Structure formats: structure tokens, C-alpha cells
C-alpha positions in Angstrom: 40.9 40.6 108.7 42.0 37.8 106.5 43.6 34.5 108.0 47.4 33.7 107.4 48.1 30.1 106.1 51.4 29.4 108.7 54.6 29.4 107.0 56.2 25.7 107.4 59.0 25.0 110.0 61.6 23.7 109.8 60.1 20.6 111.9 57.8 19.5 109.1 61.2 20.1 106.7 63.0 17.5 108.5 60.1 15.0 108.8 59.0 14.9 105.7 62.3 15.1 103.3 65.8 14.5 103.2 68.4 17.3 103.5 70.5 17.7 100.2 73.3 16.1 101.7 75.6 16.4 98.4 76.1 20.3 99.4 78.3 18.8 102.0 82.1 18.0 101.8 83.5 14.7 103.6 84.6 15.9 106.8 81.1 17.7 107.3 79.7 14.5 106.7 82.3 12.8 108.8 81.3 15.1 112.0 77.4 14.7 111.3 77.8 10.6 110.6 79.7 11.0 114.3 77.2 13.2 115.9 74.4 10.7 115.1 75.7 7.8 116.9 75.5 9.2 120.0 78.7 7.6 121.2 81.2 10.6 121.9 79.2 12.9 123.9 77.7 14.7 121.4 80.4 17.5 122.7 82.0 19.6 120.9 85.2 18.7 122.6 84.4 15.2 122.3 84.1 15.1 118.3 87.3 17.0 118.2 89.2 14.4 120.3 87.7 11.5 117.5 88.1 13.6 114.7 91.5 14.5 115.5 90.8 18.1 115.1 90.6 21.5 117.5 86.9 22.1 119.2 86.4 25.1 116.7 87.3 23.3 113.7 84.2 21.5 114.7 82.4 24.7 115.4 82.9 25.5 112.0 82.0 22.4 110.2 79.0 22.7 112.1 77.9 26.0 111.5 78.9 25.1 107.9 76.4 22.0 107.8 73.5 24.6 109.8 74.1 26.8 107.2 74.1 24.3 104.1 71.0 21.8 105.3 68.7 24.9 106.3 68.6 23.8 109.8 68.0 26.2 112.9 70.7 24.9 115.6 72.2 22.4 116.9 69.8 20.4 117.9 68.1 20.7 114.1 72.0 19.4 112.9 71.5 15.9 115.7 67.6 15.4 114.9 68.3 15.6 110.9 71.9 13.3 111.7 70.0 10.4 113.7 67.3 10.3 111.7 69.7 10.1 108.2 72.0 8.0 110.0 71.7 4.9 107.2 72.5 7.3 104.7 74.8 8.6 106.1 77.1 5.5 106.7 76.5 4.6 103.2 77.4 7.8 102.1 80.6 7.8 104.0 82.0 4.2 102.5 82.2 5.9 99.3 85.6 6.2 97.5 87.0 9.4 98.3 84.0 10.7 100.8 85.9 11.6 103.6 88.2 13.5 102.1 87.4 16.9 103.3 87.6 19.2 100.4 85.5 17.5 98.2 81.7 17.3 98.5 80.2 14.5 98.7 78.7 14.9 95.0 82.4 15.3 93.8 83.2 11.4 94.9 80.8 9.6 93.7 81.5 11.0 90.4 
């Protein structure tokens, strides 16, 4: 019986490469950055309060982030946000990057 190669896990991907943050809207990047600081207590309620939006909207942003970056869970979102927070901060400083309807890539144009 042939030995099958073990598929790469999300953990390997997280450690080896930076996700494509250009897929995120400015608001999604803002949620990700705020999550990376850990200062909010990392709850949806705290994130919502700090961003001035509802908990349901925070959940929607986190679901969108998870899908766009190909992550499996909120824990992975938190790990990615923490691992790449310096990059996220630099992107947030770009003009228009915090605009909810634009992606980060569009704000660079």
C-alpha cells in the first residue's frame, strides 16, 4: 500500500507566507489590525465598541476575512493578525485604506 503524502495544513501556510491582504476591504483590515493588538479583549463586543459598529457586523467582517484569506478559524485569524501586525499597520496608513468599500489594493492606486 503506497504511503500518501500528508497535505499541508493551514499552520504551515501561516508560518511560511504572508496572506494576500490586498483582498481585504479597508474595514476588514481595520478589524484585523485591532484584533492583532489584543487591547480590546478580543471579543466581538469589544471590537464592535471600538469600531463603532454592531457585533453582527464584526462577525460578518471576521467571516469575510476568514474566507478571503483561506483561514479555518478565528484562532487562525488572530494568529495571522498578530504575526503580520506591522504590515497591517503600514497598510492602514495608506490614504483611503480605512474606507470600507475599497480593497487595500485599490487604495494603493
